[in-house]
VOGU-3710 file (C-alpha; in Angstrom, 3 decimals, decimal comma):
1> maivirnatv> 19,545/34,380/-15,716  16,053/33,532/-14,559  14,890/29,910/-14,557  11,354/28,895/-15,458  10,090/25,437/-14,525  7,069/24,698/-16,723  4,378/22,017/-17,031  4,786/21,097/-13,359  2,564/20,184/-10,450  3,584/22,784/-7,847
11> vtvdaddtih> 2,959/21,783/-4,221  3,292/25,089/-2,387  2,773/24,195/1,330  1,378/27,711/1,706  -1,231/28,504/4,369  -3,947/26,867/2,255  -1,868/23,900/1,006  -2,432/25,148/-2,543  -1,438/22,882/-5,418  -1,027/24,307/-8,934
21> ydaglavegg> -1,423/21,918/-11,875  0,138/22,409/-15,323  1,939/25,313/-13,732  5,030/27,388/-14,231  7,358/28,586/-11,495  9,949/31,289/-12,138  13,157/31,743/-10,135  15,088/34,991/-10,305  17,817/36,331/-8,019  17,645/33,230/-5,859
31> riaaigpsda> 13,967/33,722/-5,060  10,617/32,625/-6,417  9,534/35,346/-8,815  6,192/33,982/-10,038  3,861/30,981/-9,988  0,964/30,560/-12,375  -0,278/28,998/-15,590  2,668/27,532/-17,430  2,304/29,459/-20,718  1,828/32,767/-18,924
41> ivarfpraev> 4,959/32,300/-16,813  7,053/31,325/-19,845  5,797/34,410/-21,733  6,520/36,675/-18,767  10,187/35,586/-18,620  11,216/35,309/-22,292  14,971/35,275/-21,583  14,788/32,613/-18,859  16,304/29,157/-19,010  13,294/26,872/-19,383
51> vdadgkavfp> 13,122/23,514/-17,596  10,372/21,178/-18,785  8,892/19,425/-15,734  6,188/17,434/-17,502  5,420/14,450/-15,281  7,136/16,025/-12,288  6,065/17,761/-9,108  7,876/20,668/-7,474  7,934/20,607/-3,654  9,648/22,846/-1,113
61> gfanvhthfp> 12,949/21,308/-0,024  13,109/19,487/3,292  14,530/21,066/6,453  16,308/18,599/8,737  16,179/20,327/12,124  18,373/17,869/14,018  21,307/15,905/12,675  24,934/14,983/13,360  26,685/14,600/10,004  29,892/12,851/11,239
71> liiakgiyed> 27,875/10,053/12,874  27,064/8,643/9,449  30,074/6,421/10,241  27,898/4,508/12,734  25,319/3,535/10,094  24,219/-0,073/10,502  25,727/-0,242/13,999  24,208/2,161/16,487  20,659/1,504/15,269  20,843/-1,855/17,091
81> lspsnhppft> 22,717/-0,774/20,225  20,098/1,351/21,993  20,144/1,554/25,796  17,394/-0,065/27,822  14,088/1,732/28,207  13,566/0,072/31,592  15,414/0,551/34,890  18,066/0,222/36,114  19,528/2,809/33,758  23,287/2,797/33,263
91> sglsaiptpt> 23,856/4,960/30,200  22,208/6,733/27,321  24,638/5,995/24,539  26,082/2,976/22,768  28,541/0,746/24,590  30,821/1,084/21,554  32,315/4,537/20,896  32,765/5,828/17,382  36,323/5,688/16,078  38,494/8,753/16,522
101> lsreekeamv> 38,831/10,370/13,096  41,448/12,692/11,684  40,202/15,972/10,274  40,433/14,596/6,742  38,552/11,420/7,690  35,785/13,390/9,386  35,424/15,681/6,378  35,023/12,637/4,130  32,230/11,215/6,299  30,521/14,607/6,424
111> rlaaleairs> 30,560/14,802/2,633  28,934/11,363/2,474  26,188/12,505/4,852  25,598/15,659/2,831  25,394/13,584/-0,345  22,668/11,414/1,168  20,870/14,541/2,385  20,829/16,113/-1,075  19,733/12,892/-2,741  16,749/12,636/-0,368
121> gttaaledgg> 15,592/16,216/-1,050  17,096/18,077/1,896  17,815/21,734/1,241  18,405/22,950/4,827  19,904/21,251/7,863  20,711/22,011/11,494  24,059/20,407/12,285  24,634/19,892/16,027  28,179/18,824/16,809  31,553/19,373/18,406
131> nvdsyarsla> 34,431/21,250/16,746  32,095/22,084/13,869  34,568/24,558/12,400  36,869/21,650/11,521  34,389/20,464/8,877  32,253/23,552/8,224  34,012/24,331/4,935  33,339/20,826/3,602  29,663/21,253/4,466  29,452/24,757/3,025
141> dtglrlllce> 30,861/23,570/-0,288  27,950/21,145/-0,756  25,568/24,065/-1,321  23,163/23,090/1,469  21,557/25,769/3,619  23,021/25,250/7,093  22,397/26,203/10,698  25,625/25,204/12,469  25,434/24,641/16,229  28,508/23,954/18,364
151> hawdkakgsi> 27,299/22,077/21,414  28,407/22,971/24,926  28,566/20,993/28,162  30,459/21,061/31,450  29,864/17,636/32,981  33,358/16,480/33,932  32,746/12,730/33,792  30,277/10,586/31,874  27,855/11,203/29,047  24,105/11,491/28,459
161> gdqggfeana> 22,159/9,147/30,716  25,099/8,166/32,914  24,079/7,782/36,539  27,349/8,816/38,183  26,203/12,175/39,549  27,372/15,557/38,289  30,752/17,195/38,734  31,059/20,515/36,931  34,142/21,433/34,918  33,954/25,199/34,542
171> algaecvqrl> 36,986/25,308/32,243  35,351/22,816/29,864  32,164/24,865/29,758  34,106/28,067/29,090  36,026/26,367/26,280  32,775/25,217/24,660  31,279/28,705/24,836  34,449/30,136/23,326  34,251/27,672/20,419  30,619/28,440/19,649
181> ealhakwhga> 31,229/32,186/19,756  34,217/31,767/17,420  32,090/29,669/15,073  29,458/32,398/15,064  32,005/35,110/14,345  33,461/33,160/11,428  30,428/31,570/9,795  27,227/33,398/10,735  25,910/34,992/7,548  28,565/33,357/5,363
191> eggritvgvs> 27,981/32,269/1,758  25,558/35,111/1,132  23,552/34,293/4,252  23,149/30,615/3,353  24,964/29,653/6,549  23,936/30,744/10,027  25,167/29,727/13,466  23,179/28,875/16,581  23,768/27,917/20,205  23,610/24,334/21,439
201> awapdmcspd> 23,448/22,934/24,963  24,214/19,215/24,766  21,551/17,957/27,213  20,118/18,850/30,644  22,143/16,176/32,426  25,331/17,412/30,697  25,000/21,076/31,701  25,178/22,872/35,034  22,760/25,683/35,909  25,593/28,174/35,493
211> llrklsavqq> 26,389/26,996/31,956  22,732/26,989/30,902  22,352/30,563/32,116  25,469/31,568/30,158  24,168/29,894/27,009  20,828/31,691/27,359  22,697/34,982/27,607  24,808/34,113/24,551  21,675/33,234/22,560  20,084/36,565/23,414
221> rlntvatihl> 23,262/38,521/22,668  23,830/36,813/19,326  20,089/36,943/18,510  20,056/33,409/17,154  18,440/29,985/17,405  19,313/27,546/20,197  18,913/23,789/20,464  19,199/21,049/23,083  18,691/17,287/23,379  15,767/16,940/25,787
231> nqfwgevaav> 14,196/13,883/27,430  16,069/11,712/24,957  16,462/8,627/27,201  14,922/7,528/30,452  18,464/7,519/31,849  18,662/11,249/31,219  15,408/11,781/33,101  16,661/9,720/36,042  19,999/11,549/36,104  18,418/15,015/36,199
241> etvrgrkpte> 15,842/13,993/38,810  18,612/12,587/41,016  20,931/15,595/40,752  18,490/18,495/40,348  15,337/17,148/42,001  13,357/18,161/38,931  12,379/16,650/35,606  14,564/17,811/32,701  12,031/20,260/31,250  11,239/21,665/34,684
251> yladlgflnd> 14,976/22,154/35,247  15,262/24,158/32,015  12,112/26,163/32,760  13,386/27,089/36,239  16,506/28,564/34,623  14,595/30,500/31,948  16,183/28,421/29,181  12,927/27,703/27,313  11,969/30,184/24,592  10,298/30,385/21,201
261> rlicahcrcm> 13,644/30,198/19,369  14,684/26,945/21,032  14,554/23,591/19,219  14,220/20,667/21,620  15,326/17,381/20,075  13,546/14,106/20,857  11,182/14,815/23,825  10,425/11,076/23,981  10,414/10,489/27,754  8,180/13,260/29,052
271> speeeallgk> 5,435/13,816/31,560  2,267/15,683/30,493  3,336/18,563/32,728  6,605/18,885/30,821  4,775/18,906/27,491  2,608/21,748/28,758  5,711/23,717/29,766  7,181/23,345/26,279  3,933/24,430/24,657  3,609/27,454/26,916
281> akvgiafnst> 7,109/28,558/25,911  6,249/28,013/22,192  9,393/25,958/21,632  10,152/23,920/18,537  10,312/20,119/18,642  12,663/18,078/16,469  10,645/14,892/15,922  13,419/12,473/14,994  11,038/9,759/13,923  13,343/7,150/12,420
291> iaarrglspr> 15,726/7,020/15,380  12,694/7,097/17,702  11,310/4,005/16,001  14,685/2,284/16,254  14,943/3,179/19,947  11,452/1,852/20,636  10,344/5,270/21,921  8,205/8,051/20,500  7,159/11,525/21,665  3,485/12,439/22,035
301> iddlerhgat> 3,486/14,782/19,074  -0,258/15,460/19,111  -0,117/16,582/22,746  2,973/18,745/22,184  1,396/20,420/19,163  -1,917/21,053/20,922  -0,058/22,683/23,817  1,525/25,157/21,381  4,856/23,662/20,306  5,900/23,752/16,639
311> iglgtdnmse> 6,840/20,385/15,147  9,755/19,903/12,767  11,480/16,743/11,560  15,057/15,521/11,926  17,033/12,394/11,148  19,504/12,478/14,075  22,159/9,773/13,642  23,253/7,336/10,924  20,896/8,593/8,216  20,100/11,763/6,311
321> dmveamrtal> 17,025/10,369/4,540  14,246/12,902/5,085  11,808/10,991/2,872  12,011/8,089/5,317  11,829/10,447/8,298  8,649/12,038/6,936  6,867/8,740/6,315  8,021/7,236/9,619  6,700/10,315/11,439  3,281/9,728/9,880
331> fmervrrgdg> 3,283/6,028/10,747  4,679/6,379/14,275  2,217/9,064/15,249  -0,767/7,217/13,763  0,186/4,082/15,683  0,689/6,059/18,883  -2,694/7,787/18,505  -4,475/4,652/17,315  -5,820/6,776/14,465  -5,734/5,732/10,806
341> reptpeqvlr> -6,373/9,263/9,485  -4,391/11,666/11,656  -1,923/13,173/11,195  -2,585/13,820/7,525  0,112/13,631/4,849  -0,266/17,380/4,328  0,403/18,006/8,010  3,525/15,845/8,025  4,814/17,512/4,846  4,443/20,854/6,624
351> watangyrlm> 6,498/19,533/9,559  9,226/18,571/7,084  9,265/21,853/5,152  7,645/25,121/6,258  7,816/24,357/9,977  11,438/23,293/9,750  12,459/26,487/7,976  10,585/28,557/10,535  12,313/26,771/13,420  15,704/27,351/11,817
361> gipdggslev> 14,993/31,087/11,766  14,197/31,306/8,034  10,703/32,807/7,730  10,978/33,287/3,950  11,571/29,641/3,089  10,015/26,206/3,316  7,035/27,024/1,101  6,761/27,882/-2,580  5,423/31,430/-2,536  6,408/34,529/-4,480
371> gnradlimid> 9,276/36,280/-2,715  10,428/33,230/-0,806  13,856/31,675/-1,197  14,112/29,299/-4,129  14,836/26,168/-2,088  12,945/23,430/-3,902  13,034/19,863/-5,151  11,522/18,067/-8,127  9,867/14,649/-7,894  9,498/12,195/-10,800
381> lhraplvphl> 5,836/11,199/-10,701  6,309/8,610/-13,461  8,225/6,227/-11,212  6,198/3,101/-10,457  5,857/3,666/-6,672  4,117/6,995/-7,341  1,630/5,801/-9,965  -1,262/6,488/-9,857  -0,703/9,880/-8,224  -4,271/11,082/-7,812
391> rvvstfvhqg> -3,367/12,846/-4,560  0,206/13,908/-5,091  1,067/14,810/-1,483  -0,473/11,671/-0,014  1,149/9,468/-2,643  4,615/10,902/-2,058  4,421/10,897/1,741  3,084/7,321/1,840  5,027/5,748/-1,038  7,849/8,118/-1,974
401> qpqdvtdvmv> 11,515/7,112/-2,083  14,701/9,205/-2,210  15,204/7,925/-5,771  12,081/9,864/-6,775  13,940/13,141/-6,118  15,539/14,177/-9,402  16,477/17,813/-8,803  17,447/19,942/-5,800  17,824/23,727/-5,742  19,017/26,065/-2,976
411> dgrwlmrenr> 18,962/29,863/-3,436  18,191/29,346/-7,110  21,289/27,166/-7,629  20,985/23,551/-8,707  22,694/21,163/-6,279  21,310/18,178/-8,160  20,033/18,253/-11,736  18,414/15,330/-13,559  19,669/12,860/-10,940  23,262/14,120/-11,002
421> vltmneaatv> 24,717/15,804/-7,915  26,621/18,872/-9,097  28,439/20,013/-5,955  30,562/16,930/-5,322  32,019/13,863/-6,993  29,513/11,229/-5,930  31,499/8,118/-6,845  34,662/9,372/-5,166  32,726/10,493/-2,084  31,113/7,099/-1,602
431> aeaqriaeta> 34,300/5,123/-2,228  36,363/7,272/0,130  33,789/7,076/2,921  33,561/3,282/2,669  37,337/2,929/2,826  37,645/5,269/5,791  34,821/3,586/7,725  36,331/0,123/7,260  39,782/1,323/8,288  38,589/3,424/11,248
441> warlfaerpd> 36,456/0,689/12,784  39,242/-1,880/12,345  41,598/0,560/14,036  39,238/1,023/16,987  38,808/-2,707/17,622  42,558/-3,256/17,322  43,167/-0,541/19,906  40,323/-1,692/22,175  40,121/-5,503/22,289  37,832/-5,137/25,325
451> lepqrprgwr> 35,122/-3,954/22,926  35,129/-7,202/20,972  32,260/-8,794/23,012  30,070/-5,774/22,145  30,618/-6,091/18,401  27,209/-6,654/16,718  26,575/-9,729/14,601  27,251/-9,723/10,881  30,223/-7,363/10,954  32,063/-7,100/7,671
461> paprddraaa> 35,811/-7,577/8,162  38,115/-4,792/7,074  40,240/-5,330/3,952  43,385/-7,338/4,675  45,725/-4,371/4,270  43,657/-2,243/6,655  43,525/-5,004/9,288  47,300/-5,315/9,151  47,741/-1,548/9,392  45,353/-1,307/12,359
471> as> 47,113/-4,165/14,182  50,501/-2,524/13,708
//
């Protein structure tokens, strides 16, 4: 059955940033069938289910082009454990590892992350992780549009930003490539095409030249999107310069790894010459604004865009809130530029929607246009933070909250309707994730008493039963 949304403000994010007022939008066969005056659309689809959107705006859904769903378990922890942005550099990651999770525990945390994503208006997400197949079914069942990327690396010892040199482990690299090819064979095109699979290189300082060449060849053979963490920390830059004698972007360019279907995450610690290389290759940039702000670093988005790169938005770790990511991107870039007018709210909304879909290899999504995929969200304009809404895009980008999102649709299917998530049990998901997080962190500290000095202030103790179980 067709669905007609009537009496809505329709924010299209088309090439002209058209906004339709008192409009109707029809969905049929998972795609947008018509947009126009409300009465005319209702009359054109007499058998459709009619949704009255009086007082609401319809936006394209958000595309999160860089996230790690399982790392929701580090919420409230890793945000305050960033490595130093000044030499000497010793590492790029937190001094505290995340707890080792069973498959069932990881699936529970992934469901929590997906729940937060849906509630903040996300309709599409690029998940970059390890052993993604172990939780892919849990993600698929949420109804989100997904680009799953199994990351590969062959550095034998150490992690991103570690300054211990580079020893290649060819067997590790081959195992990673095997996993990503198996993921592609199993999931690419699954769920009626709602799920696709891409190629991920972990980071320049985690990959040998041989592995990067292999991953480029795999990307070309599979004809898919690729992604990489790039210039994420100054430690990464120092590590690549020491081992390769080149800056990270130069290292990738020398190997032919840069291309117009590559999404580079972060790009916070770059030289102008590197930015020019990325623009020349027409790469995509995942501007992970909220984690950038928490790290005390930010990419030069204006420069990257002027050079020719396409900007998308991601949340990275600990959060799936794309409303916050969109507003933080606006604020961070205005502060960096020293400009109180640029970028505009319309430009940032485009980063979060149409650009993100394009970067994920979905040219017929991310904007509300006839023929495009029906991936959309509805915003309650009667909520106090959005009143008065004289400029609906500006008001939502500047003042919007996830709670303003009342409805989420992917491929014409409601994932959330009138504030109720339909694809999972929200109360059970939240309760299970809280229990698992408390137990898992207690277990880690019981197993690793050496980590106790690194424990951040204000840590909530685990329930008594879980502390006893972890100690035993």
